[in-house]
All heavy atoms as a GROMACS GRO file, in nm:
protein
  550
    1MET      N    1   6.662  -2.875   6.971
    1MET     CA    2   6.529  -2.863   6.914
    1MET      C    3   6.488  -2.998   6.856
    1MET      O    4   6.562  -3.055   6.775
    1MET     CB    5   6.532  -2.757   6.804
    1MET     CG    6   6.397  -2.718   6.757
    1MET     SD    7   6.409  -2.560   6.672
    1MET     CE    8   6.244  -2.554   6.615
    2PRO      N    9   6.370  -3.050   6.892
    2PRO     CA   10   6.333  -3.184   6.846
    2PRO      C   11   6.290  -3.186   6.700
    2PRO      O   12   6.239  -3.087   6.648
    2PRO     CB   13   6.216  -3.221   6.936
    2PRO     CG   14   6.161  -3.092   6.984
    2PRO     CD   15   6.275  -2.995   6.987
    3GLN      N   16   6.310  -3.297   6.638
    3GLN     CA   17   6.270  -3.317   6.499
    3GLN      C   18   6.120  -3.348   6.491
    3GLN      O   19   6.063  -3.408   6.582
    3GLN     CB   20   6.348  -3.433   6.437
    3GLN     CG   21   6.495  -3.404   6.418
    3GLN     CD   22   6.519  -3.330   6.289
    3GLN    OE1   23   6.437  -3.331   6.201
    3GLN    NE2   24   6.633  -3.263   6.280
    4LEU      N   25   6.057  -3.309   6.382
    4LEU     CA   26   5.916  -3.336   6.362
    4LEU      C   27   5.902  -3.478   6.306
    4LEU      O   28   5.960  -3.512   6.204
    4LEU     CB   29   5.857  -3.235   6.264
    4LEU     CG   30   5.708  -3.248   6.236
    4LEU    CD1   31   5.628  -3.226   6.364
    4LEU    CD2   32   5.666  -3.148   6.131
    5ASP      N   33   5.825  -3.559   6.378
    5ASP     CA   34   5.805  -3.699   6.337
    5ASP      C   35   5.694  -3.705   6.232
    5ASP      O   36   5.578  -3.677   6.261
    5ASP     CB   37   5.768  -3.783   6.458
    5ASP     CG   38   5.758  -3.929   6.423
    5ASP    OD1   39   5.816  -3.970   6.320
    5ASP    OD2   40   5.691  -4.002   6.497
    6THR      N   41   5.730  -3.739   6.110
    6THR     CA   42   5.632  -3.744   6.000
    6THR      C   43   5.602  -3.887   5.958
    6THR      O   44   5.544  -3.908   5.852
    6THR     CB   45   5.686  -3.666   5.879
    6THR    OG1   46   5.809  -3.725   5.839
    6THR    CG2   47   5.704  -3.520   5.914
    7SER      N   48   5.637  -3.984   6.038
    7SER     CA   49   5.618  -4.124   5.997
    7SER      C   50   5.471  -4.164   5.998
    7SER      O   51   5.433  -4.257   5.926
    7SER     CB   52   5.697  -4.216   6.089
    7SER     OG   53   5.651  -4.203   6.221
    8THR      N   54   5.386  -4.098   6.072
    8THR     CA   55   5.245  -4.137   6.078
    8THR      C   56   5.156  -4.052   5.988
    8THR      O   57   5.035  -4.072   5.984
    8THR     CB   58   5.194  -4.124   6.223
    8THR    OG1   59   5.212  -3.989   6.266
    8THR    CG2   60   5.269  -4.216   6.316
    9TRP      N   61   5.214  -3.958   5.916
    9TRP     CA   62   5.133  -3.871   5.833
    9TRP      C   63   5.062  -3.946   5.721
    9TRP      O   64   4.945  -3.920   5.692
    9TRP     CB   65   5.220  -3.761   5.773
    9TRP     CG   66   5.253  -3.652   5.871
    9TRP    CD1   67   5.241  -3.657   6.006
    9TRP    CD2   68   5.302  -3.523   5.839
    9TRP    NE1   69   5.281  -3.539   6.062
    9TRP    CE2   70   5.321  -3.455   5.962
    9TRP    CE3   71   5.336  -3.459   5.722
    9TRP    CZ2   72   5.369  -3.324   5.967
    9TRP    CZ3   73   5.383  -3.330   5.727
    9TRP    CH2   74   5.400  -3.262   5.851
   10LEU      N   75   5.130  -4.039   5.659
   10LEU     CA   76   5.070  -4.115   5.549
   10LEU      C   77   4.949  -4.194   5.599
   10LEU      O   78   4.844  -4.197   5.534
   10LEU     CB   79   5.172  -4.208   5.485
   10LEU     CG   80   5.120  -4.291   5.367
   10LEU    CD1   81   5.079  -4.200   5.253
   10LEU    CD2   82   5.225  -4.391   5.324
   11THR      N   83   4.964  -4.258   5.714
   11THR     CA   84   4.853  -4.334   5.771
   11THR      C   85   4.735  -4.243   5.804
   11THR      O   86   4.619  -4.277   5.777
   11THR     CB   87   4.900  -4.407   5.898
   11THR    OG1   88   5.018  -4.482   5.868
   11THR    CG2   89   4.793  -4.498   5.951
   12MET      N   90   4.763  -4.128   5.859
   12MET     CA   91   4.657  -4.035   5.895
   12MET      C   92   4.586  -3.980   5.771
   12MET      O   93   4.463  -3.969   5.768
   12MET     CB   94   4.713  -3.919   5.978
   12MET     CG   95   4.758  -3.959   6.116
   12MET     SD   96   4.626  -4.027   6.215
   12MET     CE   97   4.520  -3.888   6.230
   13ILE      N   98   4.660  -3.949   5.668
   13ILE     CA   99   4.600  -3.894   5.546
   13ILE      C  100   4.515  -4.000   5.477
   13ILE      O  101   4.402  -3.972   5.433
   13ILE     CB  102   4.710  -3.839   5.453
   13ILE    CG1  103   4.772  -3.714   5.515
   13ILE    CG2  104   4.654  -3.809   5.314
   13ILE    CD1  105   4.892  -3.662   5.443
   14LEU      N  106   4.566  -4.121   5.468
   14LEU     CA  107   4.489  -4.227   5.403
   14LEU      C  108   4.363  -4.261   5.482
   14LEU      O  109   4.256  -4.283   5.424
   14LEU     CB  110   4.575  -4.352   5.384
   14LEU     CG  111   4.688  -4.338   5.282
   14LEU    CD1  112   4.770  -4.465   5.277
   14LEU    CD2  113   4.633  -4.304   5.146
   15SER      N  114   4.374  -4.266   5.612
   15SER     CA  115   4.255  -4.294   5.693
   15SER      C  116   4.153  -4.179   5.684
   15SER      O  117   4.032  -4.202   5.687
   15SER     CB  118   4.293  -4.321   5.838
   15SER     OG  119   4.351  -4.206   5.895
   16MET      N  120   4.202  -4.056   5.672
   16MET     CA  121   4.112  -3.942   5.657
   16MET      C  122   4.035  -3.953   5.526
   16MET      O  123   3.913  -3.930   5.523
   16MET     CB  124   4.192  -3.812   5.660
   16MET     CG  125   4.107  -3.688   5.640
   16MET     SD  126   4.201  -3.543   5.604
   16MET     CE  127   4.270  -3.586   5.445
   17PHE      N  128   4.104  -3.988   5.417
   17PHE     CA  129   4.035  -4.004   5.290
   17PHE      C  130   3.934  -4.117   5.296
   17PHE      O  131   3.824  -4.107   5.240
   17PHE     CB  132   4.134  -4.029   5.176
   17PHE     CG  133   4.200  -3.904   5.126
   17PHE    CD1  134   4.337  -3.894   5.121
   17PHE    CD2  135   4.124  -3.797   5.083
   17PHE    CE1  136   4.398  -3.779   5.074
   17PHE    CE2  137   4.184  -3.681   5.036
   17PHE     CZ  138   4.321  -3.673   5.032
   18LEU      N  139   3.966  -4.225   5.363
   18LEU     CA  140   3.875  -4.338   5.376
   18LEU      C  141   3.750  -4.297   5.454
   18LEU      O  142   3.637  -4.327   5.415
   18LEU     CB  143   3.945  -4.455   5.442
   18LEU     CG  144   3.860  -4.579   5.463
   18LEU    CD1  145   3.820  -4.639   5.329
   18LEU    CD2  146   3.933  -4.680   5.548
   19VAL      N  147   3.768  -4.227   5.563
   19VAL     CA  148   3.655  -4.183   5.644
   19VAL      C  149   3.570  -4.082   5.567
   19VAL      O  150   3.446  -4.089   5.570
   19VAL     CB  151   3.705  -4.125   5.778
   19VAL    CG1  152   3.594  -4.052   5.852
   19VAL    CG2  153   3.763  -4.235   5.864
   20LEU      N  154   3.631  -3.990   5.496
   20LEU     CA  155   3.554  -3.895   5.416
   20LEU      C  156   3.476  -3.964   5.305
   20LEU      O  157   3.362  -3.927   5.275
   20LEU     CB  158   3.647  -3.789   5.356
   20LEU     CG  159   3.699  -3.684   5.454
   20LEU    CD1  160   3.799  -3.593   5.386
   20LEU    CD2  161   3.585  -3.604   5.512
   21PHE      N  162   3.534  -4.065   5.245
   21PHE     CA  163   3.465  -4.140   5.141
   21PHE      C  164   3.344  -4.212   5.199
   21PHE      O  165   3.235  -4.211   5.140
   21PHE     CB  166   3.561  -4.239   5.075
   21PHE     CG  167   3.497  -4.324   4.970
   21PHE    CD1  168   3.466  -4.271   4.847
   21PHE    CD2  169   3.467  -4.456   4.997
   21PHE    CE1  170   3.405  -4.350   4.750
   21PHE    CE2  171   3.407  -4.535   4.901
   21PHE     CZ  172   3.376  -4.482   4.778
   22ILE      N  173   3.361  -4.273   5.315
   22ILE     CA  174   3.250  -4.345   5.379
   22ILE      C  175   3.139  -4.248   5.419
   22ILE      O  176   3.020  -4.274   5.397
   22ILE     CB  177   3.302  -4.425   5.500
   22ILE    CG1  178   3.389  -4.540   5.452
   22ILE    CG2  179   3.186  -4.478   5.584
   22ILE    CD1  180   3.462  -4.612   5.562
   23ILE      N  181   3.175  -4.134   5.474
   23ILE     CA  182   3.075  -4.035   5.513
   23ILE      C  183   3.000  -3.983   5.391
   23ILE      O  184   2.878  -3.968   5.392
   23ILE     CB  185   3.140  -3.920   5.592
   23ILE    CG1  186   3.186  -3.970   5.728
   23ILE    CG2  187   3.047  -3.802   5.606
   23ILE    CD1  188   3.267  -3.869   5.806
   24PHE      N  189   3.074  -3.958   5.284
   24PHE     CA  190   3.010  -3.911   5.161
   24PHE      C  191   2.914  -4.015   5.106
   24PHE      O  192   2.804  -3.982   5.062
   24PHE     CB  193   3.118  -3.875   5.058
   24PHE     CG  194   3.064  -3.813   4.934
   24PHE    CD1  195   3.017  -3.684   4.935
   24PHE    CD2  196   3.060  -3.885   4.816
   24PHE    CE1  197   2.966  -3.626   4.820
   24PHE    CE2  198   3.010  -3.828   4.701
   24PHE     CZ  199   2.963  -3.699   4.703
   25GLN      N  200   2.952  -4.142   5.108
   25GLN     CA  201   2.865  -4.248   5.058
   25GLN      C  202   2.740  -4.261   5.144
   25GLN      O  203   2.631  -4.285   5.093
   25GLN     CB  204   2.941  -4.381   5.054
   25GLN     CG  205   3.051  -4.387   4.952
   25GLN     CD  206   3.001  -4.374   4.812
   25GLN    OE1  207   2.897  -4.428   4.778
   25GLN    NE2  208   3.072  -4.300   4.730
   26LEU      N  209   2.753  -4.246   5.274
   26LEU     CA  210   2.637  -4.253   5.361
   26LEU      C  211   2.542  -4.136   5.339
   26LEU      O  212   2.420  -4.153   5.343
   26LEU     CB  213   2.682  -4.257   5.508
   26LEU     CG  214   2.747  -4.388   5.554
   26LEU    CD1  215   2.800  -4.371   5.694
   26LEU    CD2  216   2.648  -4.502   5.545
   27LYS      N  217   2.597  -4.019   5.314
   27LYS     CA  218   2.510  -3.903   5.288
   27LYS      C  219   2.439  -3.918   5.154
   27LYS      O  220   2.321  -3.883   5.142
   27LYS     CB  221   2.593  -3.774   5.289
   27LYS     CG  222   2.627  -3.727   5.427
   27LYS     CD  223   2.689  -3.590   5.420
   27LYS     CE  224   2.703  -3.531   5.556
   27LYS     NZ  225   2.577  -3.488   5.614
   28ILE      N  226   2.507  -3.971   5.055
   28ILE     CA  227   2.446  -3.989   4.923
   28ILE      C  228   2.337  -4.097   4.930
   28ILE      O  229   2.232  -4.085   4.866
   28ILE     CB  230   2.553  -4.026   4.819
   28ILE    CG1  231   2.643  -3.908   4.790
   28ILE    CG2  232   2.491  -4.074   4.688
   28ILE    CD1  233   2.577  -3.794   4.720
   29SER      N  234   2.357  -4.201   5.007
   29SER     CA  235   2.261  -4.311   5.012
   29SER      C  236   2.131  -4.271   5.079
   29SER      O  237   2.030  -4.339   5.063
   29SER     CB  238   2.322  -4.430   5.083
   29SER     OG  239   2.342  -4.399   5.220
   30LYS      N  240   2.129  -4.162   5.155
   30LYS     CA  241   2.006  -4.119   5.223
   30LYS      C  242   1.916  -4.035   5.134
   30LYS      O  243   1.803  -4.007   5.170
   30LYS     CB  244   2.042  -4.040   5.349
   30LYS     CG  245   2.101  -4.126   5.456
   30LYS     CD  246   2.131  -4.046   5.581
   30LYS     CE  247   2.195  -4.136   5.685
   30LYS     NZ  248   2.231  -4.059   5.806
   31HIS      N  249   1.964  -3.994   5.017
   31HIS     CA  250   1.883  -3.913   4.926
   31HIS      C  251   1.788  -4.002   4.848
   31HIS      O  252   1.821  -4.115   4.811
   31HIS     CB  253   1.972  -3.835   4.829
   31HIS     CG  254   2.042  -3.720   4.893
   31HIS    ND1  255   1.980  -3.602   4.922
   31HIS    CD2  256   2.171  -3.706   4.934
   31HIS    CE1  257   2.066  -3.520   4.978
   31HIS    NE2  258   2.183  -3.580   4.987
   32ASN      N  259   1.671  -3.949   4.821
   32ASN     CA  260   1.573  -4.019   4.739
   32ASN      C  261   1.580  -3.964   4.598
   32ASN      O  262   1.547  -3.849   4.573
   32ASN     CB  263   1.432  -4.000   4.796
   32ASN     CG  264   1.415  -4.068   4.929
   32ASN    OD1  265   1.475  -4.170   4.954
   32ASN    ND2  266   1.333  -4.010   5.015
   33PHE      N  267   1.620  -4.050   4.506
   33PHE     CA  268   1.627  -4.012   4.365
   33PHE      C  269   1.509  -4.073   4.292
   33PHE      O  270   1.465  -4.184   4.322
   33PHE     CB  271   1.759  -4.059   4.301
   33PHE     CG  272   1.880  -3.993   4.359
   33PHE    CD1  273   1.965  -4.062   4.444
   33PHE    CD2  274   1.909  -3.862   4.328
   33PHE    CE1  275   2.076  -4.000   4.497
   33PHE    CE2  276   2.020  -3.800   4.379
   33PHE     CZ  277   2.104  -3.870   4.465
   34TYR      N  278   1.457  -4.000   4.194
   34TYR     CA  279   1.347  -4.051   4.115
   34TYR      C  280   1.399  -4.156   4.017
   34TYR      O  281   1.498  -4.136   3.949
   34TYR     CB  282   1.279  -3.938   4.038
   34TYR     CG  283   1.213  -3.837   4.129
   34TYR    CD1  284   1.265  -3.709   4.142
   34TYR    CD2  285   1.100  -3.869   4.201
   34TYR    CE1  286   1.206  -3.616   4.226
   34TYR    CE2  287   1.039  -3.777   4.284
   34TYR     CZ  288   1.092  -3.651   4.296
   34TYR     OH  289   1.034  -3.561   4.379
   35HIS      N  290   1.328  -4.268   4.010
   35HIS     CA  291   1.374  -4.375   3.921
   35HIS      C  292   1.337  -4.346   3.775
   35HIS      O  293   1.418  -4.365   3.686
   35HIS     CB  294   1.314  -4.509   3.966
   35HIS     CG  295   1.365  -4.554   4.098
   35HIS    ND1  296   1.496  -4.593   4.118
   35HIS    CD2  297   1.306  -4.564   4.220
   35HIS    CE1  298   1.514  -4.626   4.244
   35HIS    NE2  299   1.399  -4.610   4.309
   36ASN      N  300   1.214  -4.302   3.754
   36ASN     CA  301   1.169  -4.271   3.618
   36ASN      C  302   1.119  -4.128   3.615
   36ASN      O  303   1.000  -4.103   3.638
   36ASN     CB  304   1.057  -4.366   3.574
   36ASN     CG  305   1.108  -4.505   3.546
   36ASN    OD1  306   1.220  -4.520   3.497
   36ASN    ND2  307   1.029  -4.605   3.576
   37PRO      N  308   1.204  -4.036   3.585
   37PRO     CA  309   1.157  -3.897   3.581
   37PRO      C  310   1.065  -3.875   3.461
   37PRO      O  311   1.096  -3.915   3.349
   37PRO     CB  312   1.285  -3.814   3.570
   37PRO     CG  313   1.385  -3.907   3.514
   37PRO     CD  314   1.347  -4.045   3.559
   38GLU      N  315   0.953  -3.812   3.487
   38GLU     CA  316   0.857  -3.785   3.381
   38GLU      C  317   0.894  -3.653   3.314
   38GLU      O  318   0.925  -3.555   3.379
   38GLU     CB  319   0.716  -3.774   3.438
   38GLU     CG  320   0.667  -3.903   3.502
   38GLU     CD  321   0.643  -4.012   3.399
   38GLU    OE1  322   0.611  -3.977   3.284
   38GLU    OE2  323   0.661  -4.129   3.434
   39SER      N  324   0.889  -3.654   3.183
   39SER     CA  325   0.920  -3.532   3.110
   39SER      C  326   0.796  -3.443   3.108
   39SER      O  327   0.686  -3.489   3.077
   39SER     CB  328   0.965  -3.564   2.968
   39SER     OG  329   0.860  -3.627   2.899
   40THR      N  330   0.817  -3.319   3.141
   40THR     CA  331   0.705  -3.225   3.139
   40THR      C  332   0.688  -3.171   2.998
   40THR      O  333   0.785  -3.130   2.933
   40THR     CB  334   0.730  -3.109   3.237
   40THR    OG1  335   0.850  -3.044   3.200
   40THR    CG2  336   0.740  -3.160   3.379
   41SER      N  337   0.565  -3.172   2.952
   41SER     CA  338   0.539  -3.124   2.817
   41SER      C  339   0.515  -2.973   2.823
   41SER      O  340   0.414  -2.927   2.875
   41SER     CB  341   0.418  -3.195   2.757
   41SER     OG  342   0.306  -3.166   2.836
   42ALA      N  343   0.608  -2.900   2.770
   42ALA     CA  344   0.597  -2.755   2.766
   42ALA      C  345   0.535  -2.716   2.632
   42ALA      O  346   0.595  -2.736   2.526
   42ALA     CB  347   0.733  -2.690   2.783
   43LYS      N  348   0.414  -2.662   2.638
   43LYS     CA  349   0.347  -2.623   2.514
   43LYS      C  350   0.388  -2.480   2.479
   43LYS      O  351   0.374  -2.389   2.558
   43LYS     CB  352   0.196  -2.631   2.532
   43LYS     CG  353   0.148  -2.772   2.552
   43LYS     CD  354  -0.003  -2.777   2.561
   43LYS     CE  355  -0.049  -2.920   2.576
   43LYS     NZ  356  -0.195  -2.928   2.586
   44THR      N  357   0.440  -2.466   2.359
   44THR     CA  358   0.482  -2.334   2.314
   44THR      C  359   0.366  -2.267   2.241
   44THR      O  360   0.296  -2.330   2.161
   44THR     CB  361   0.603  -2.344   2.220
   44THR    OG1  362   0.568  -2.425   2.110
   44THR    CG2  363   0.723  -2.403   2.293
   45LEU      N  364   0.345  -2.143   2.271
   45LEU     CA  365   0.240  -2.068   2.205
   45LEU      C  366   0.289  -2.018   2.070
   45LEU      O  367   0.400  -1.967   2.058
   45LEU     CB  368   0.198  -1.950   2.292
   45LEU     CG  369   0.140  -1.986   2.429
   45LEU    CD1  370   0.117  -1.861   2.511
   45LEU    CD2  371   0.010  -2.064   2.412
   46LYS      N  372   0.205  -2.035   1.969
   46LYS     CA  373   0.241  -1.992   1.835
   46LYS      C  374   0.219  -1.841   1.826
   46LYS      O  375   0.109  -1.793   1.842
   46LYS     CB  376   0.154  -2.065   1.733
   46LYS     CG  377   0.184  -2.032   1.592
   46LYS     CD  378   0.286  -2.125   1.536
   46LYS     CE  379   0.294  -2.102   1.387
   46LYS     NZ  380   0.428  -2.094   1.342
   47GLN      N  381   0.328  -1.770   1.801
   47GLN     CA  382   0.317  -1.625   1.788
   47GLN      C  383   0.305  -1.589   1.641
   47GLN      O  384   0.381  -1.638   1.558
   47GLN     CB  385   0.441  -1.558   1.848
   47GLN     CG  386   0.455  -1.579   1.997
   47GLN     CD  387   0.579  -1.512   2.052
   47GLN    OE1  388   0.660  -1.461   1.977
   47GLN    NE2  389   0.593  -1.513   2.182
   48SER      N  390   0.207  -1.506   1.612
   48SER     CA  391   0.189  -1.466   1.473
   48SER      C  392   0.281  -1.348   1.443
   48SER      O  393   0.280  -1.246   1.511
   48SER     CB  394   0.044  -1.427   1.448
   48SER     OG  395   0.011  -1.318   1.529
   49THR      N  396   0.360  -1.364   1.342
   49THR     CA  397   0.452  -1.259   1.299
   49THR      C  398   0.408  -1.209   1.163
   49THR      O  399   0.348  -1.284   1.085
   49THR     CB  400   0.596  -1.313   1.292
   49THR    OG1  401   0.597  -1.428   1.211
   49THR    CG2  402   0.649  -1.348   1.431
   50PRO      N  403   0.435  -1.084   1.132
   50PRO     CA  404   0.385  -1.030   1.004
   50PRO      C  405   0.445  -1.096   0.881
   50PRO      O  406   0.383  -1.097   0.775
   50PRO     CB  407   0.424  -0.883   1.011
   50PRO     CG  408   0.510  -0.864   1.129
   50PRO     CD  409   0.500  -0.985   1.213
   51TRP      N  410   0.563  -1.153   0.892
   51TRP     CA  411   0.623  -1.212   0.772
   51TRP      C  412   0.580  -1.355   0.750
   51TRP      O  413   0.615  -1.415   0.650
   51TRP     CB  414   0.776  -1.205   0.781
   51TRP     CG  415   0.834  -1.270   0.901
   51TRP    CD1  416   0.862  -1.401   0.919
   51TRP    CD2  417   0.870  -1.205   1.022
   51TRP    NE1  418   0.913  -1.423   1.043
   51TRP    CE2  419   0.920  -1.304   1.109
   51TRP    CE3  420   0.865  -1.074   1.066
   51TRP    CZ2  421   0.963  -1.274   1.238
   51TRP    CZ3  422   0.910  -1.046   1.194
   51TRP    CH2  423   0.957  -1.145   1.278
   52GLU      N  424   0.501  -1.414   0.837
   52GLU     CA  425   0.456  -1.550   0.814
   52GLU      C  426   0.349  -1.557   0.704
   52GLU      O  427   0.338  -1.657   0.636
   52GLU     CB  428   0.400  -1.610   0.944
   52GLU     CG  429   0.507  -1.649   1.042
   52GLU     CD  430   0.450  -1.711   1.167
   52GLU    OE1  431   0.326  -1.706   1.185
   52GLU    OE2  432   0.527  -1.764   1.246
   53THR      N  433   0.271  -1.453   0.691
   53THR     CA  434   0.164  -1.455   0.590
   53THR      C  435   0.212  -1.409   0.454
   53THR      O  436   0.142  -1.429   0.356
   53THR     CB  437   0.049  -1.365   0.637
   53THR    OG1  438   0.100  -1.234   0.659
   53THR    CG2  439  -0.012  -1.417   0.767
   54LYS      N  440   0.328  -1.352   0.445
   54LYS     CA  441   0.378  -1.301   0.318
   54LYS      C  442   0.473  -1.402   0.255
   54LYS      O  443   0.542  -1.477   0.323
   54LYS     CB  444   0.451  -1.169   0.337
   54LYS     CG  445   0.363  -1.057   0.389
   54LYS     CD  446   0.443  -0.932   0.409
   54LYS     CE  447   0.357  -0.822   0.468
   54LYS     NZ  448   0.433  -0.702   0.497
   55TRP      N  449   0.476  -1.402   0.123
   55TRP     CA  450   0.569  -1.489   0.052
   55TRP      C  451   0.701  -1.416   0.037
   55TRP      O  452   0.706  -1.304  -0.014
   55TRP     CB  453   0.512  -1.525  -0.085
   55TRP     CG  454   0.602  -1.615  -0.163
   55TRP    CD1  455   0.609  -1.749  -0.151
   55TRP    CD2  456   0.697  -1.576  -0.262
   55TRP    NE1  457   0.702  -1.799  -0.237
   55TRP    CE2  458   0.759  -1.695  -0.306
   55TRP    CE3  459   0.737  -1.454  -0.317
   55TRP    CZ2  460   0.858  -1.695  -0.402
   55TRP    CZ3  461   0.836  -1.455  -0.413
   55TRP    CH2  462   0.895  -1.575  -0.455
   56THR      N  463   0.805  -1.478   0.086
   56THR     CA  464   0.938  -1.417   0.073
   56THR      C  465   1.031  -1.519   0.011
   56THR      O  466   1.013  -1.640   0.025
   56THR     CB  467   0.994  -1.374   0.210
   56THR    OG1  468   1.000  -1.489   0.294
   56THR    CG2  469   0.908  -1.268   0.274
   57LYS      N  470   1.129  -1.468  -0.058
   57LYS     CA  471   1.230  -1.554  -0.116
   57LYS      C  472   1.365  -1.504  -0.071
   57LYS      O  473   1.396  -1.385  -0.084
   57LYS     CB  474   1.221  -1.553  -0.268
   57LYS     CG  475   1.313  -1.653  -0.332
   57LYS     CD  476   1.287  -1.665  -0.481
   57LYS     CE  477   1.375  -1.771  -0.541
   57LYS     NZ  478   1.353  -1.788  -0.684
   58ILE      N  479   1.446  -1.595  -0.018
   58ILE     CA  480   1.578  -1.559   0.030
   58ILE      C  481   1.679  -1.607  -0.074
   58ILE      O  482   1.679  -1.724  -0.112
   58ILE     CB  483   1.606  -1.624   0.167
   58ILE    CG1  484   1.504  -1.577   0.267
   58ILE    CG2  485   1.747  -1.593   0.213
   58ILE    CD1  486   1.510  -1.648   0.400
   59TYR      N  487   1.760  -1.516  -0.120
   59TYR     CA  488   1.863  -1.551  -0.217
   59TYR      C  489   1.994  -1.581  -0.144
   59TYR      O  490   2.051  -1.494  -0.079
   59TYR     CB  491   1.885  -1.437  -0.316
   59TYR     CG  492   1.769  -1.417  -0.411
   59TYR    CD1  493   1.672  -1.321  -0.385
   59TYR    CD2  494   1.757  -1.498  -0.522
   59TYR    CE1  495   1.566  -1.306  -0.471
   59TYR    CE2  496   1.650  -1.483  -0.609
   59TYR     CZ  497   1.556  -1.387  -0.583
   59TYR     OH  498   1.450  -1.371  -0.668
   60LEU      N  499   2.035  -1.702  -0.154
   60LEU     CA  500   2.162  -1.743  -0.095
   60LEU      C  501   2.270  -1.740  -0.203
   60LEU      O  502   2.240  -1.761  -0.322
   60LEU     CB  503   2.151  -1.883  -0.037
   60LEU     CG  504   2.055  -1.898   0.081
   60LEU    CD1  505   2.045  -2.043   0.121
   60LEU    CD2  506   2.101  -1.813   0.197
   61PRO      N  507   2.393  -1.719  -0.167
   61PRO     CA  508   2.500  -1.716  -0.270
   61PRO      C  509   2.513  -1.848  -0.342
   61PRO      O  510   2.548  -1.853  -0.459
   61PRO     CB  511   2.626  -1.685  -0.188
   61PRO     CG  512   2.579  -1.622  -0.063
   61PRO     CD  513   2.444  -1.677  -0.036
   62LEU      N  514   2.482  -1.961  -0.275
   62LEU     CA  515   2.496  -2.089  -0.342
   62LEU      C  516   2.381  -2.118  -0.437
   62LEU      O  517   2.392  -2.203  -0.523
   62LEU     CB  518   2.506  -2.200  -0.236
   62LEU     CG  519   2.630  -2.193  -0.145
   62LEU    CD1  520   2.624  -2.301  -0.041
   62LEU    CD2  521   2.756  -2.207  -0.228
   63SER      N  522   2.266  -2.050  -0.422
   63SER     CA  523   2.153  -2.080  -0.506
   63SER      C  524   2.148  -1.992  -0.631
   63SER      O  525   2.058  -2.004  -0.711
   63SER     CB  526   2.024  -2.061  -0.427
   63SER     OG  527   2.008  -1.925  -0.392
   64LEU      N  528   2.243  -1.901  -0.647
   64LEU     CA  529   2.246  -1.814  -0.764
   64LEU      C  530   2.289  -1.895  -0.886
   64LEU      O  531   2.372  -1.985  -0.876
   64LEU     CB  532   2.342  -1.698  -0.741
   64LEU     CG  533   2.300  -1.597  -0.634
   64LEU    CD1  534   2.410  -1.492  -0.615
   64LEU    CD2  535   2.170  -1.529  -0.673
   65PRO      N  536   2.236  -1.863  -1.002
   65PRO     CA  537   2.279  -1.937  -1.122
   65PRO      C  538   2.424  -1.905  -1.159
   65PRO      O  539   2.471  -1.794  -1.136
   65PRO     CB  540   2.182  -1.888  -1.231
   65PRO     CG  541   2.129  -1.760  -1.179
   65PRO     CD  542   2.135  -1.765  -1.029
   66LEU      N  543   2.487  -2.002  -1.217
   66LEU     CA  544   2.630  -1.984  -1.253
   66LEU      C  545   2.647  -1.913  -1.384
   66LEU      O  546   2.576  -1.918  -1.475
   66LEU     CB  547   2.700  -2.120  -1.258
   66LEU     CG  548   2.708  -2.187  -1.122
   66LEU    CD1  549   2.768  -2.326  -1.138
   66LEU    CD2  550   2.794  -2.108  -1.028
   0.00000   0.00000   0.00000
């Protein structure tokens, strides 16, 4: 039964990674990226809630007198 020759595996694996890297770089270079993306101004609508018109006081444990 013949032995499996593995002497060229390293060369094949390294060349495969090199070719995949080159293909990936070529695919990335064909994309058009925006140089200065403009921020969209999202205007939030002010919702009126019933507790906004009332005066409330929240007692926190740290604000209590000693």
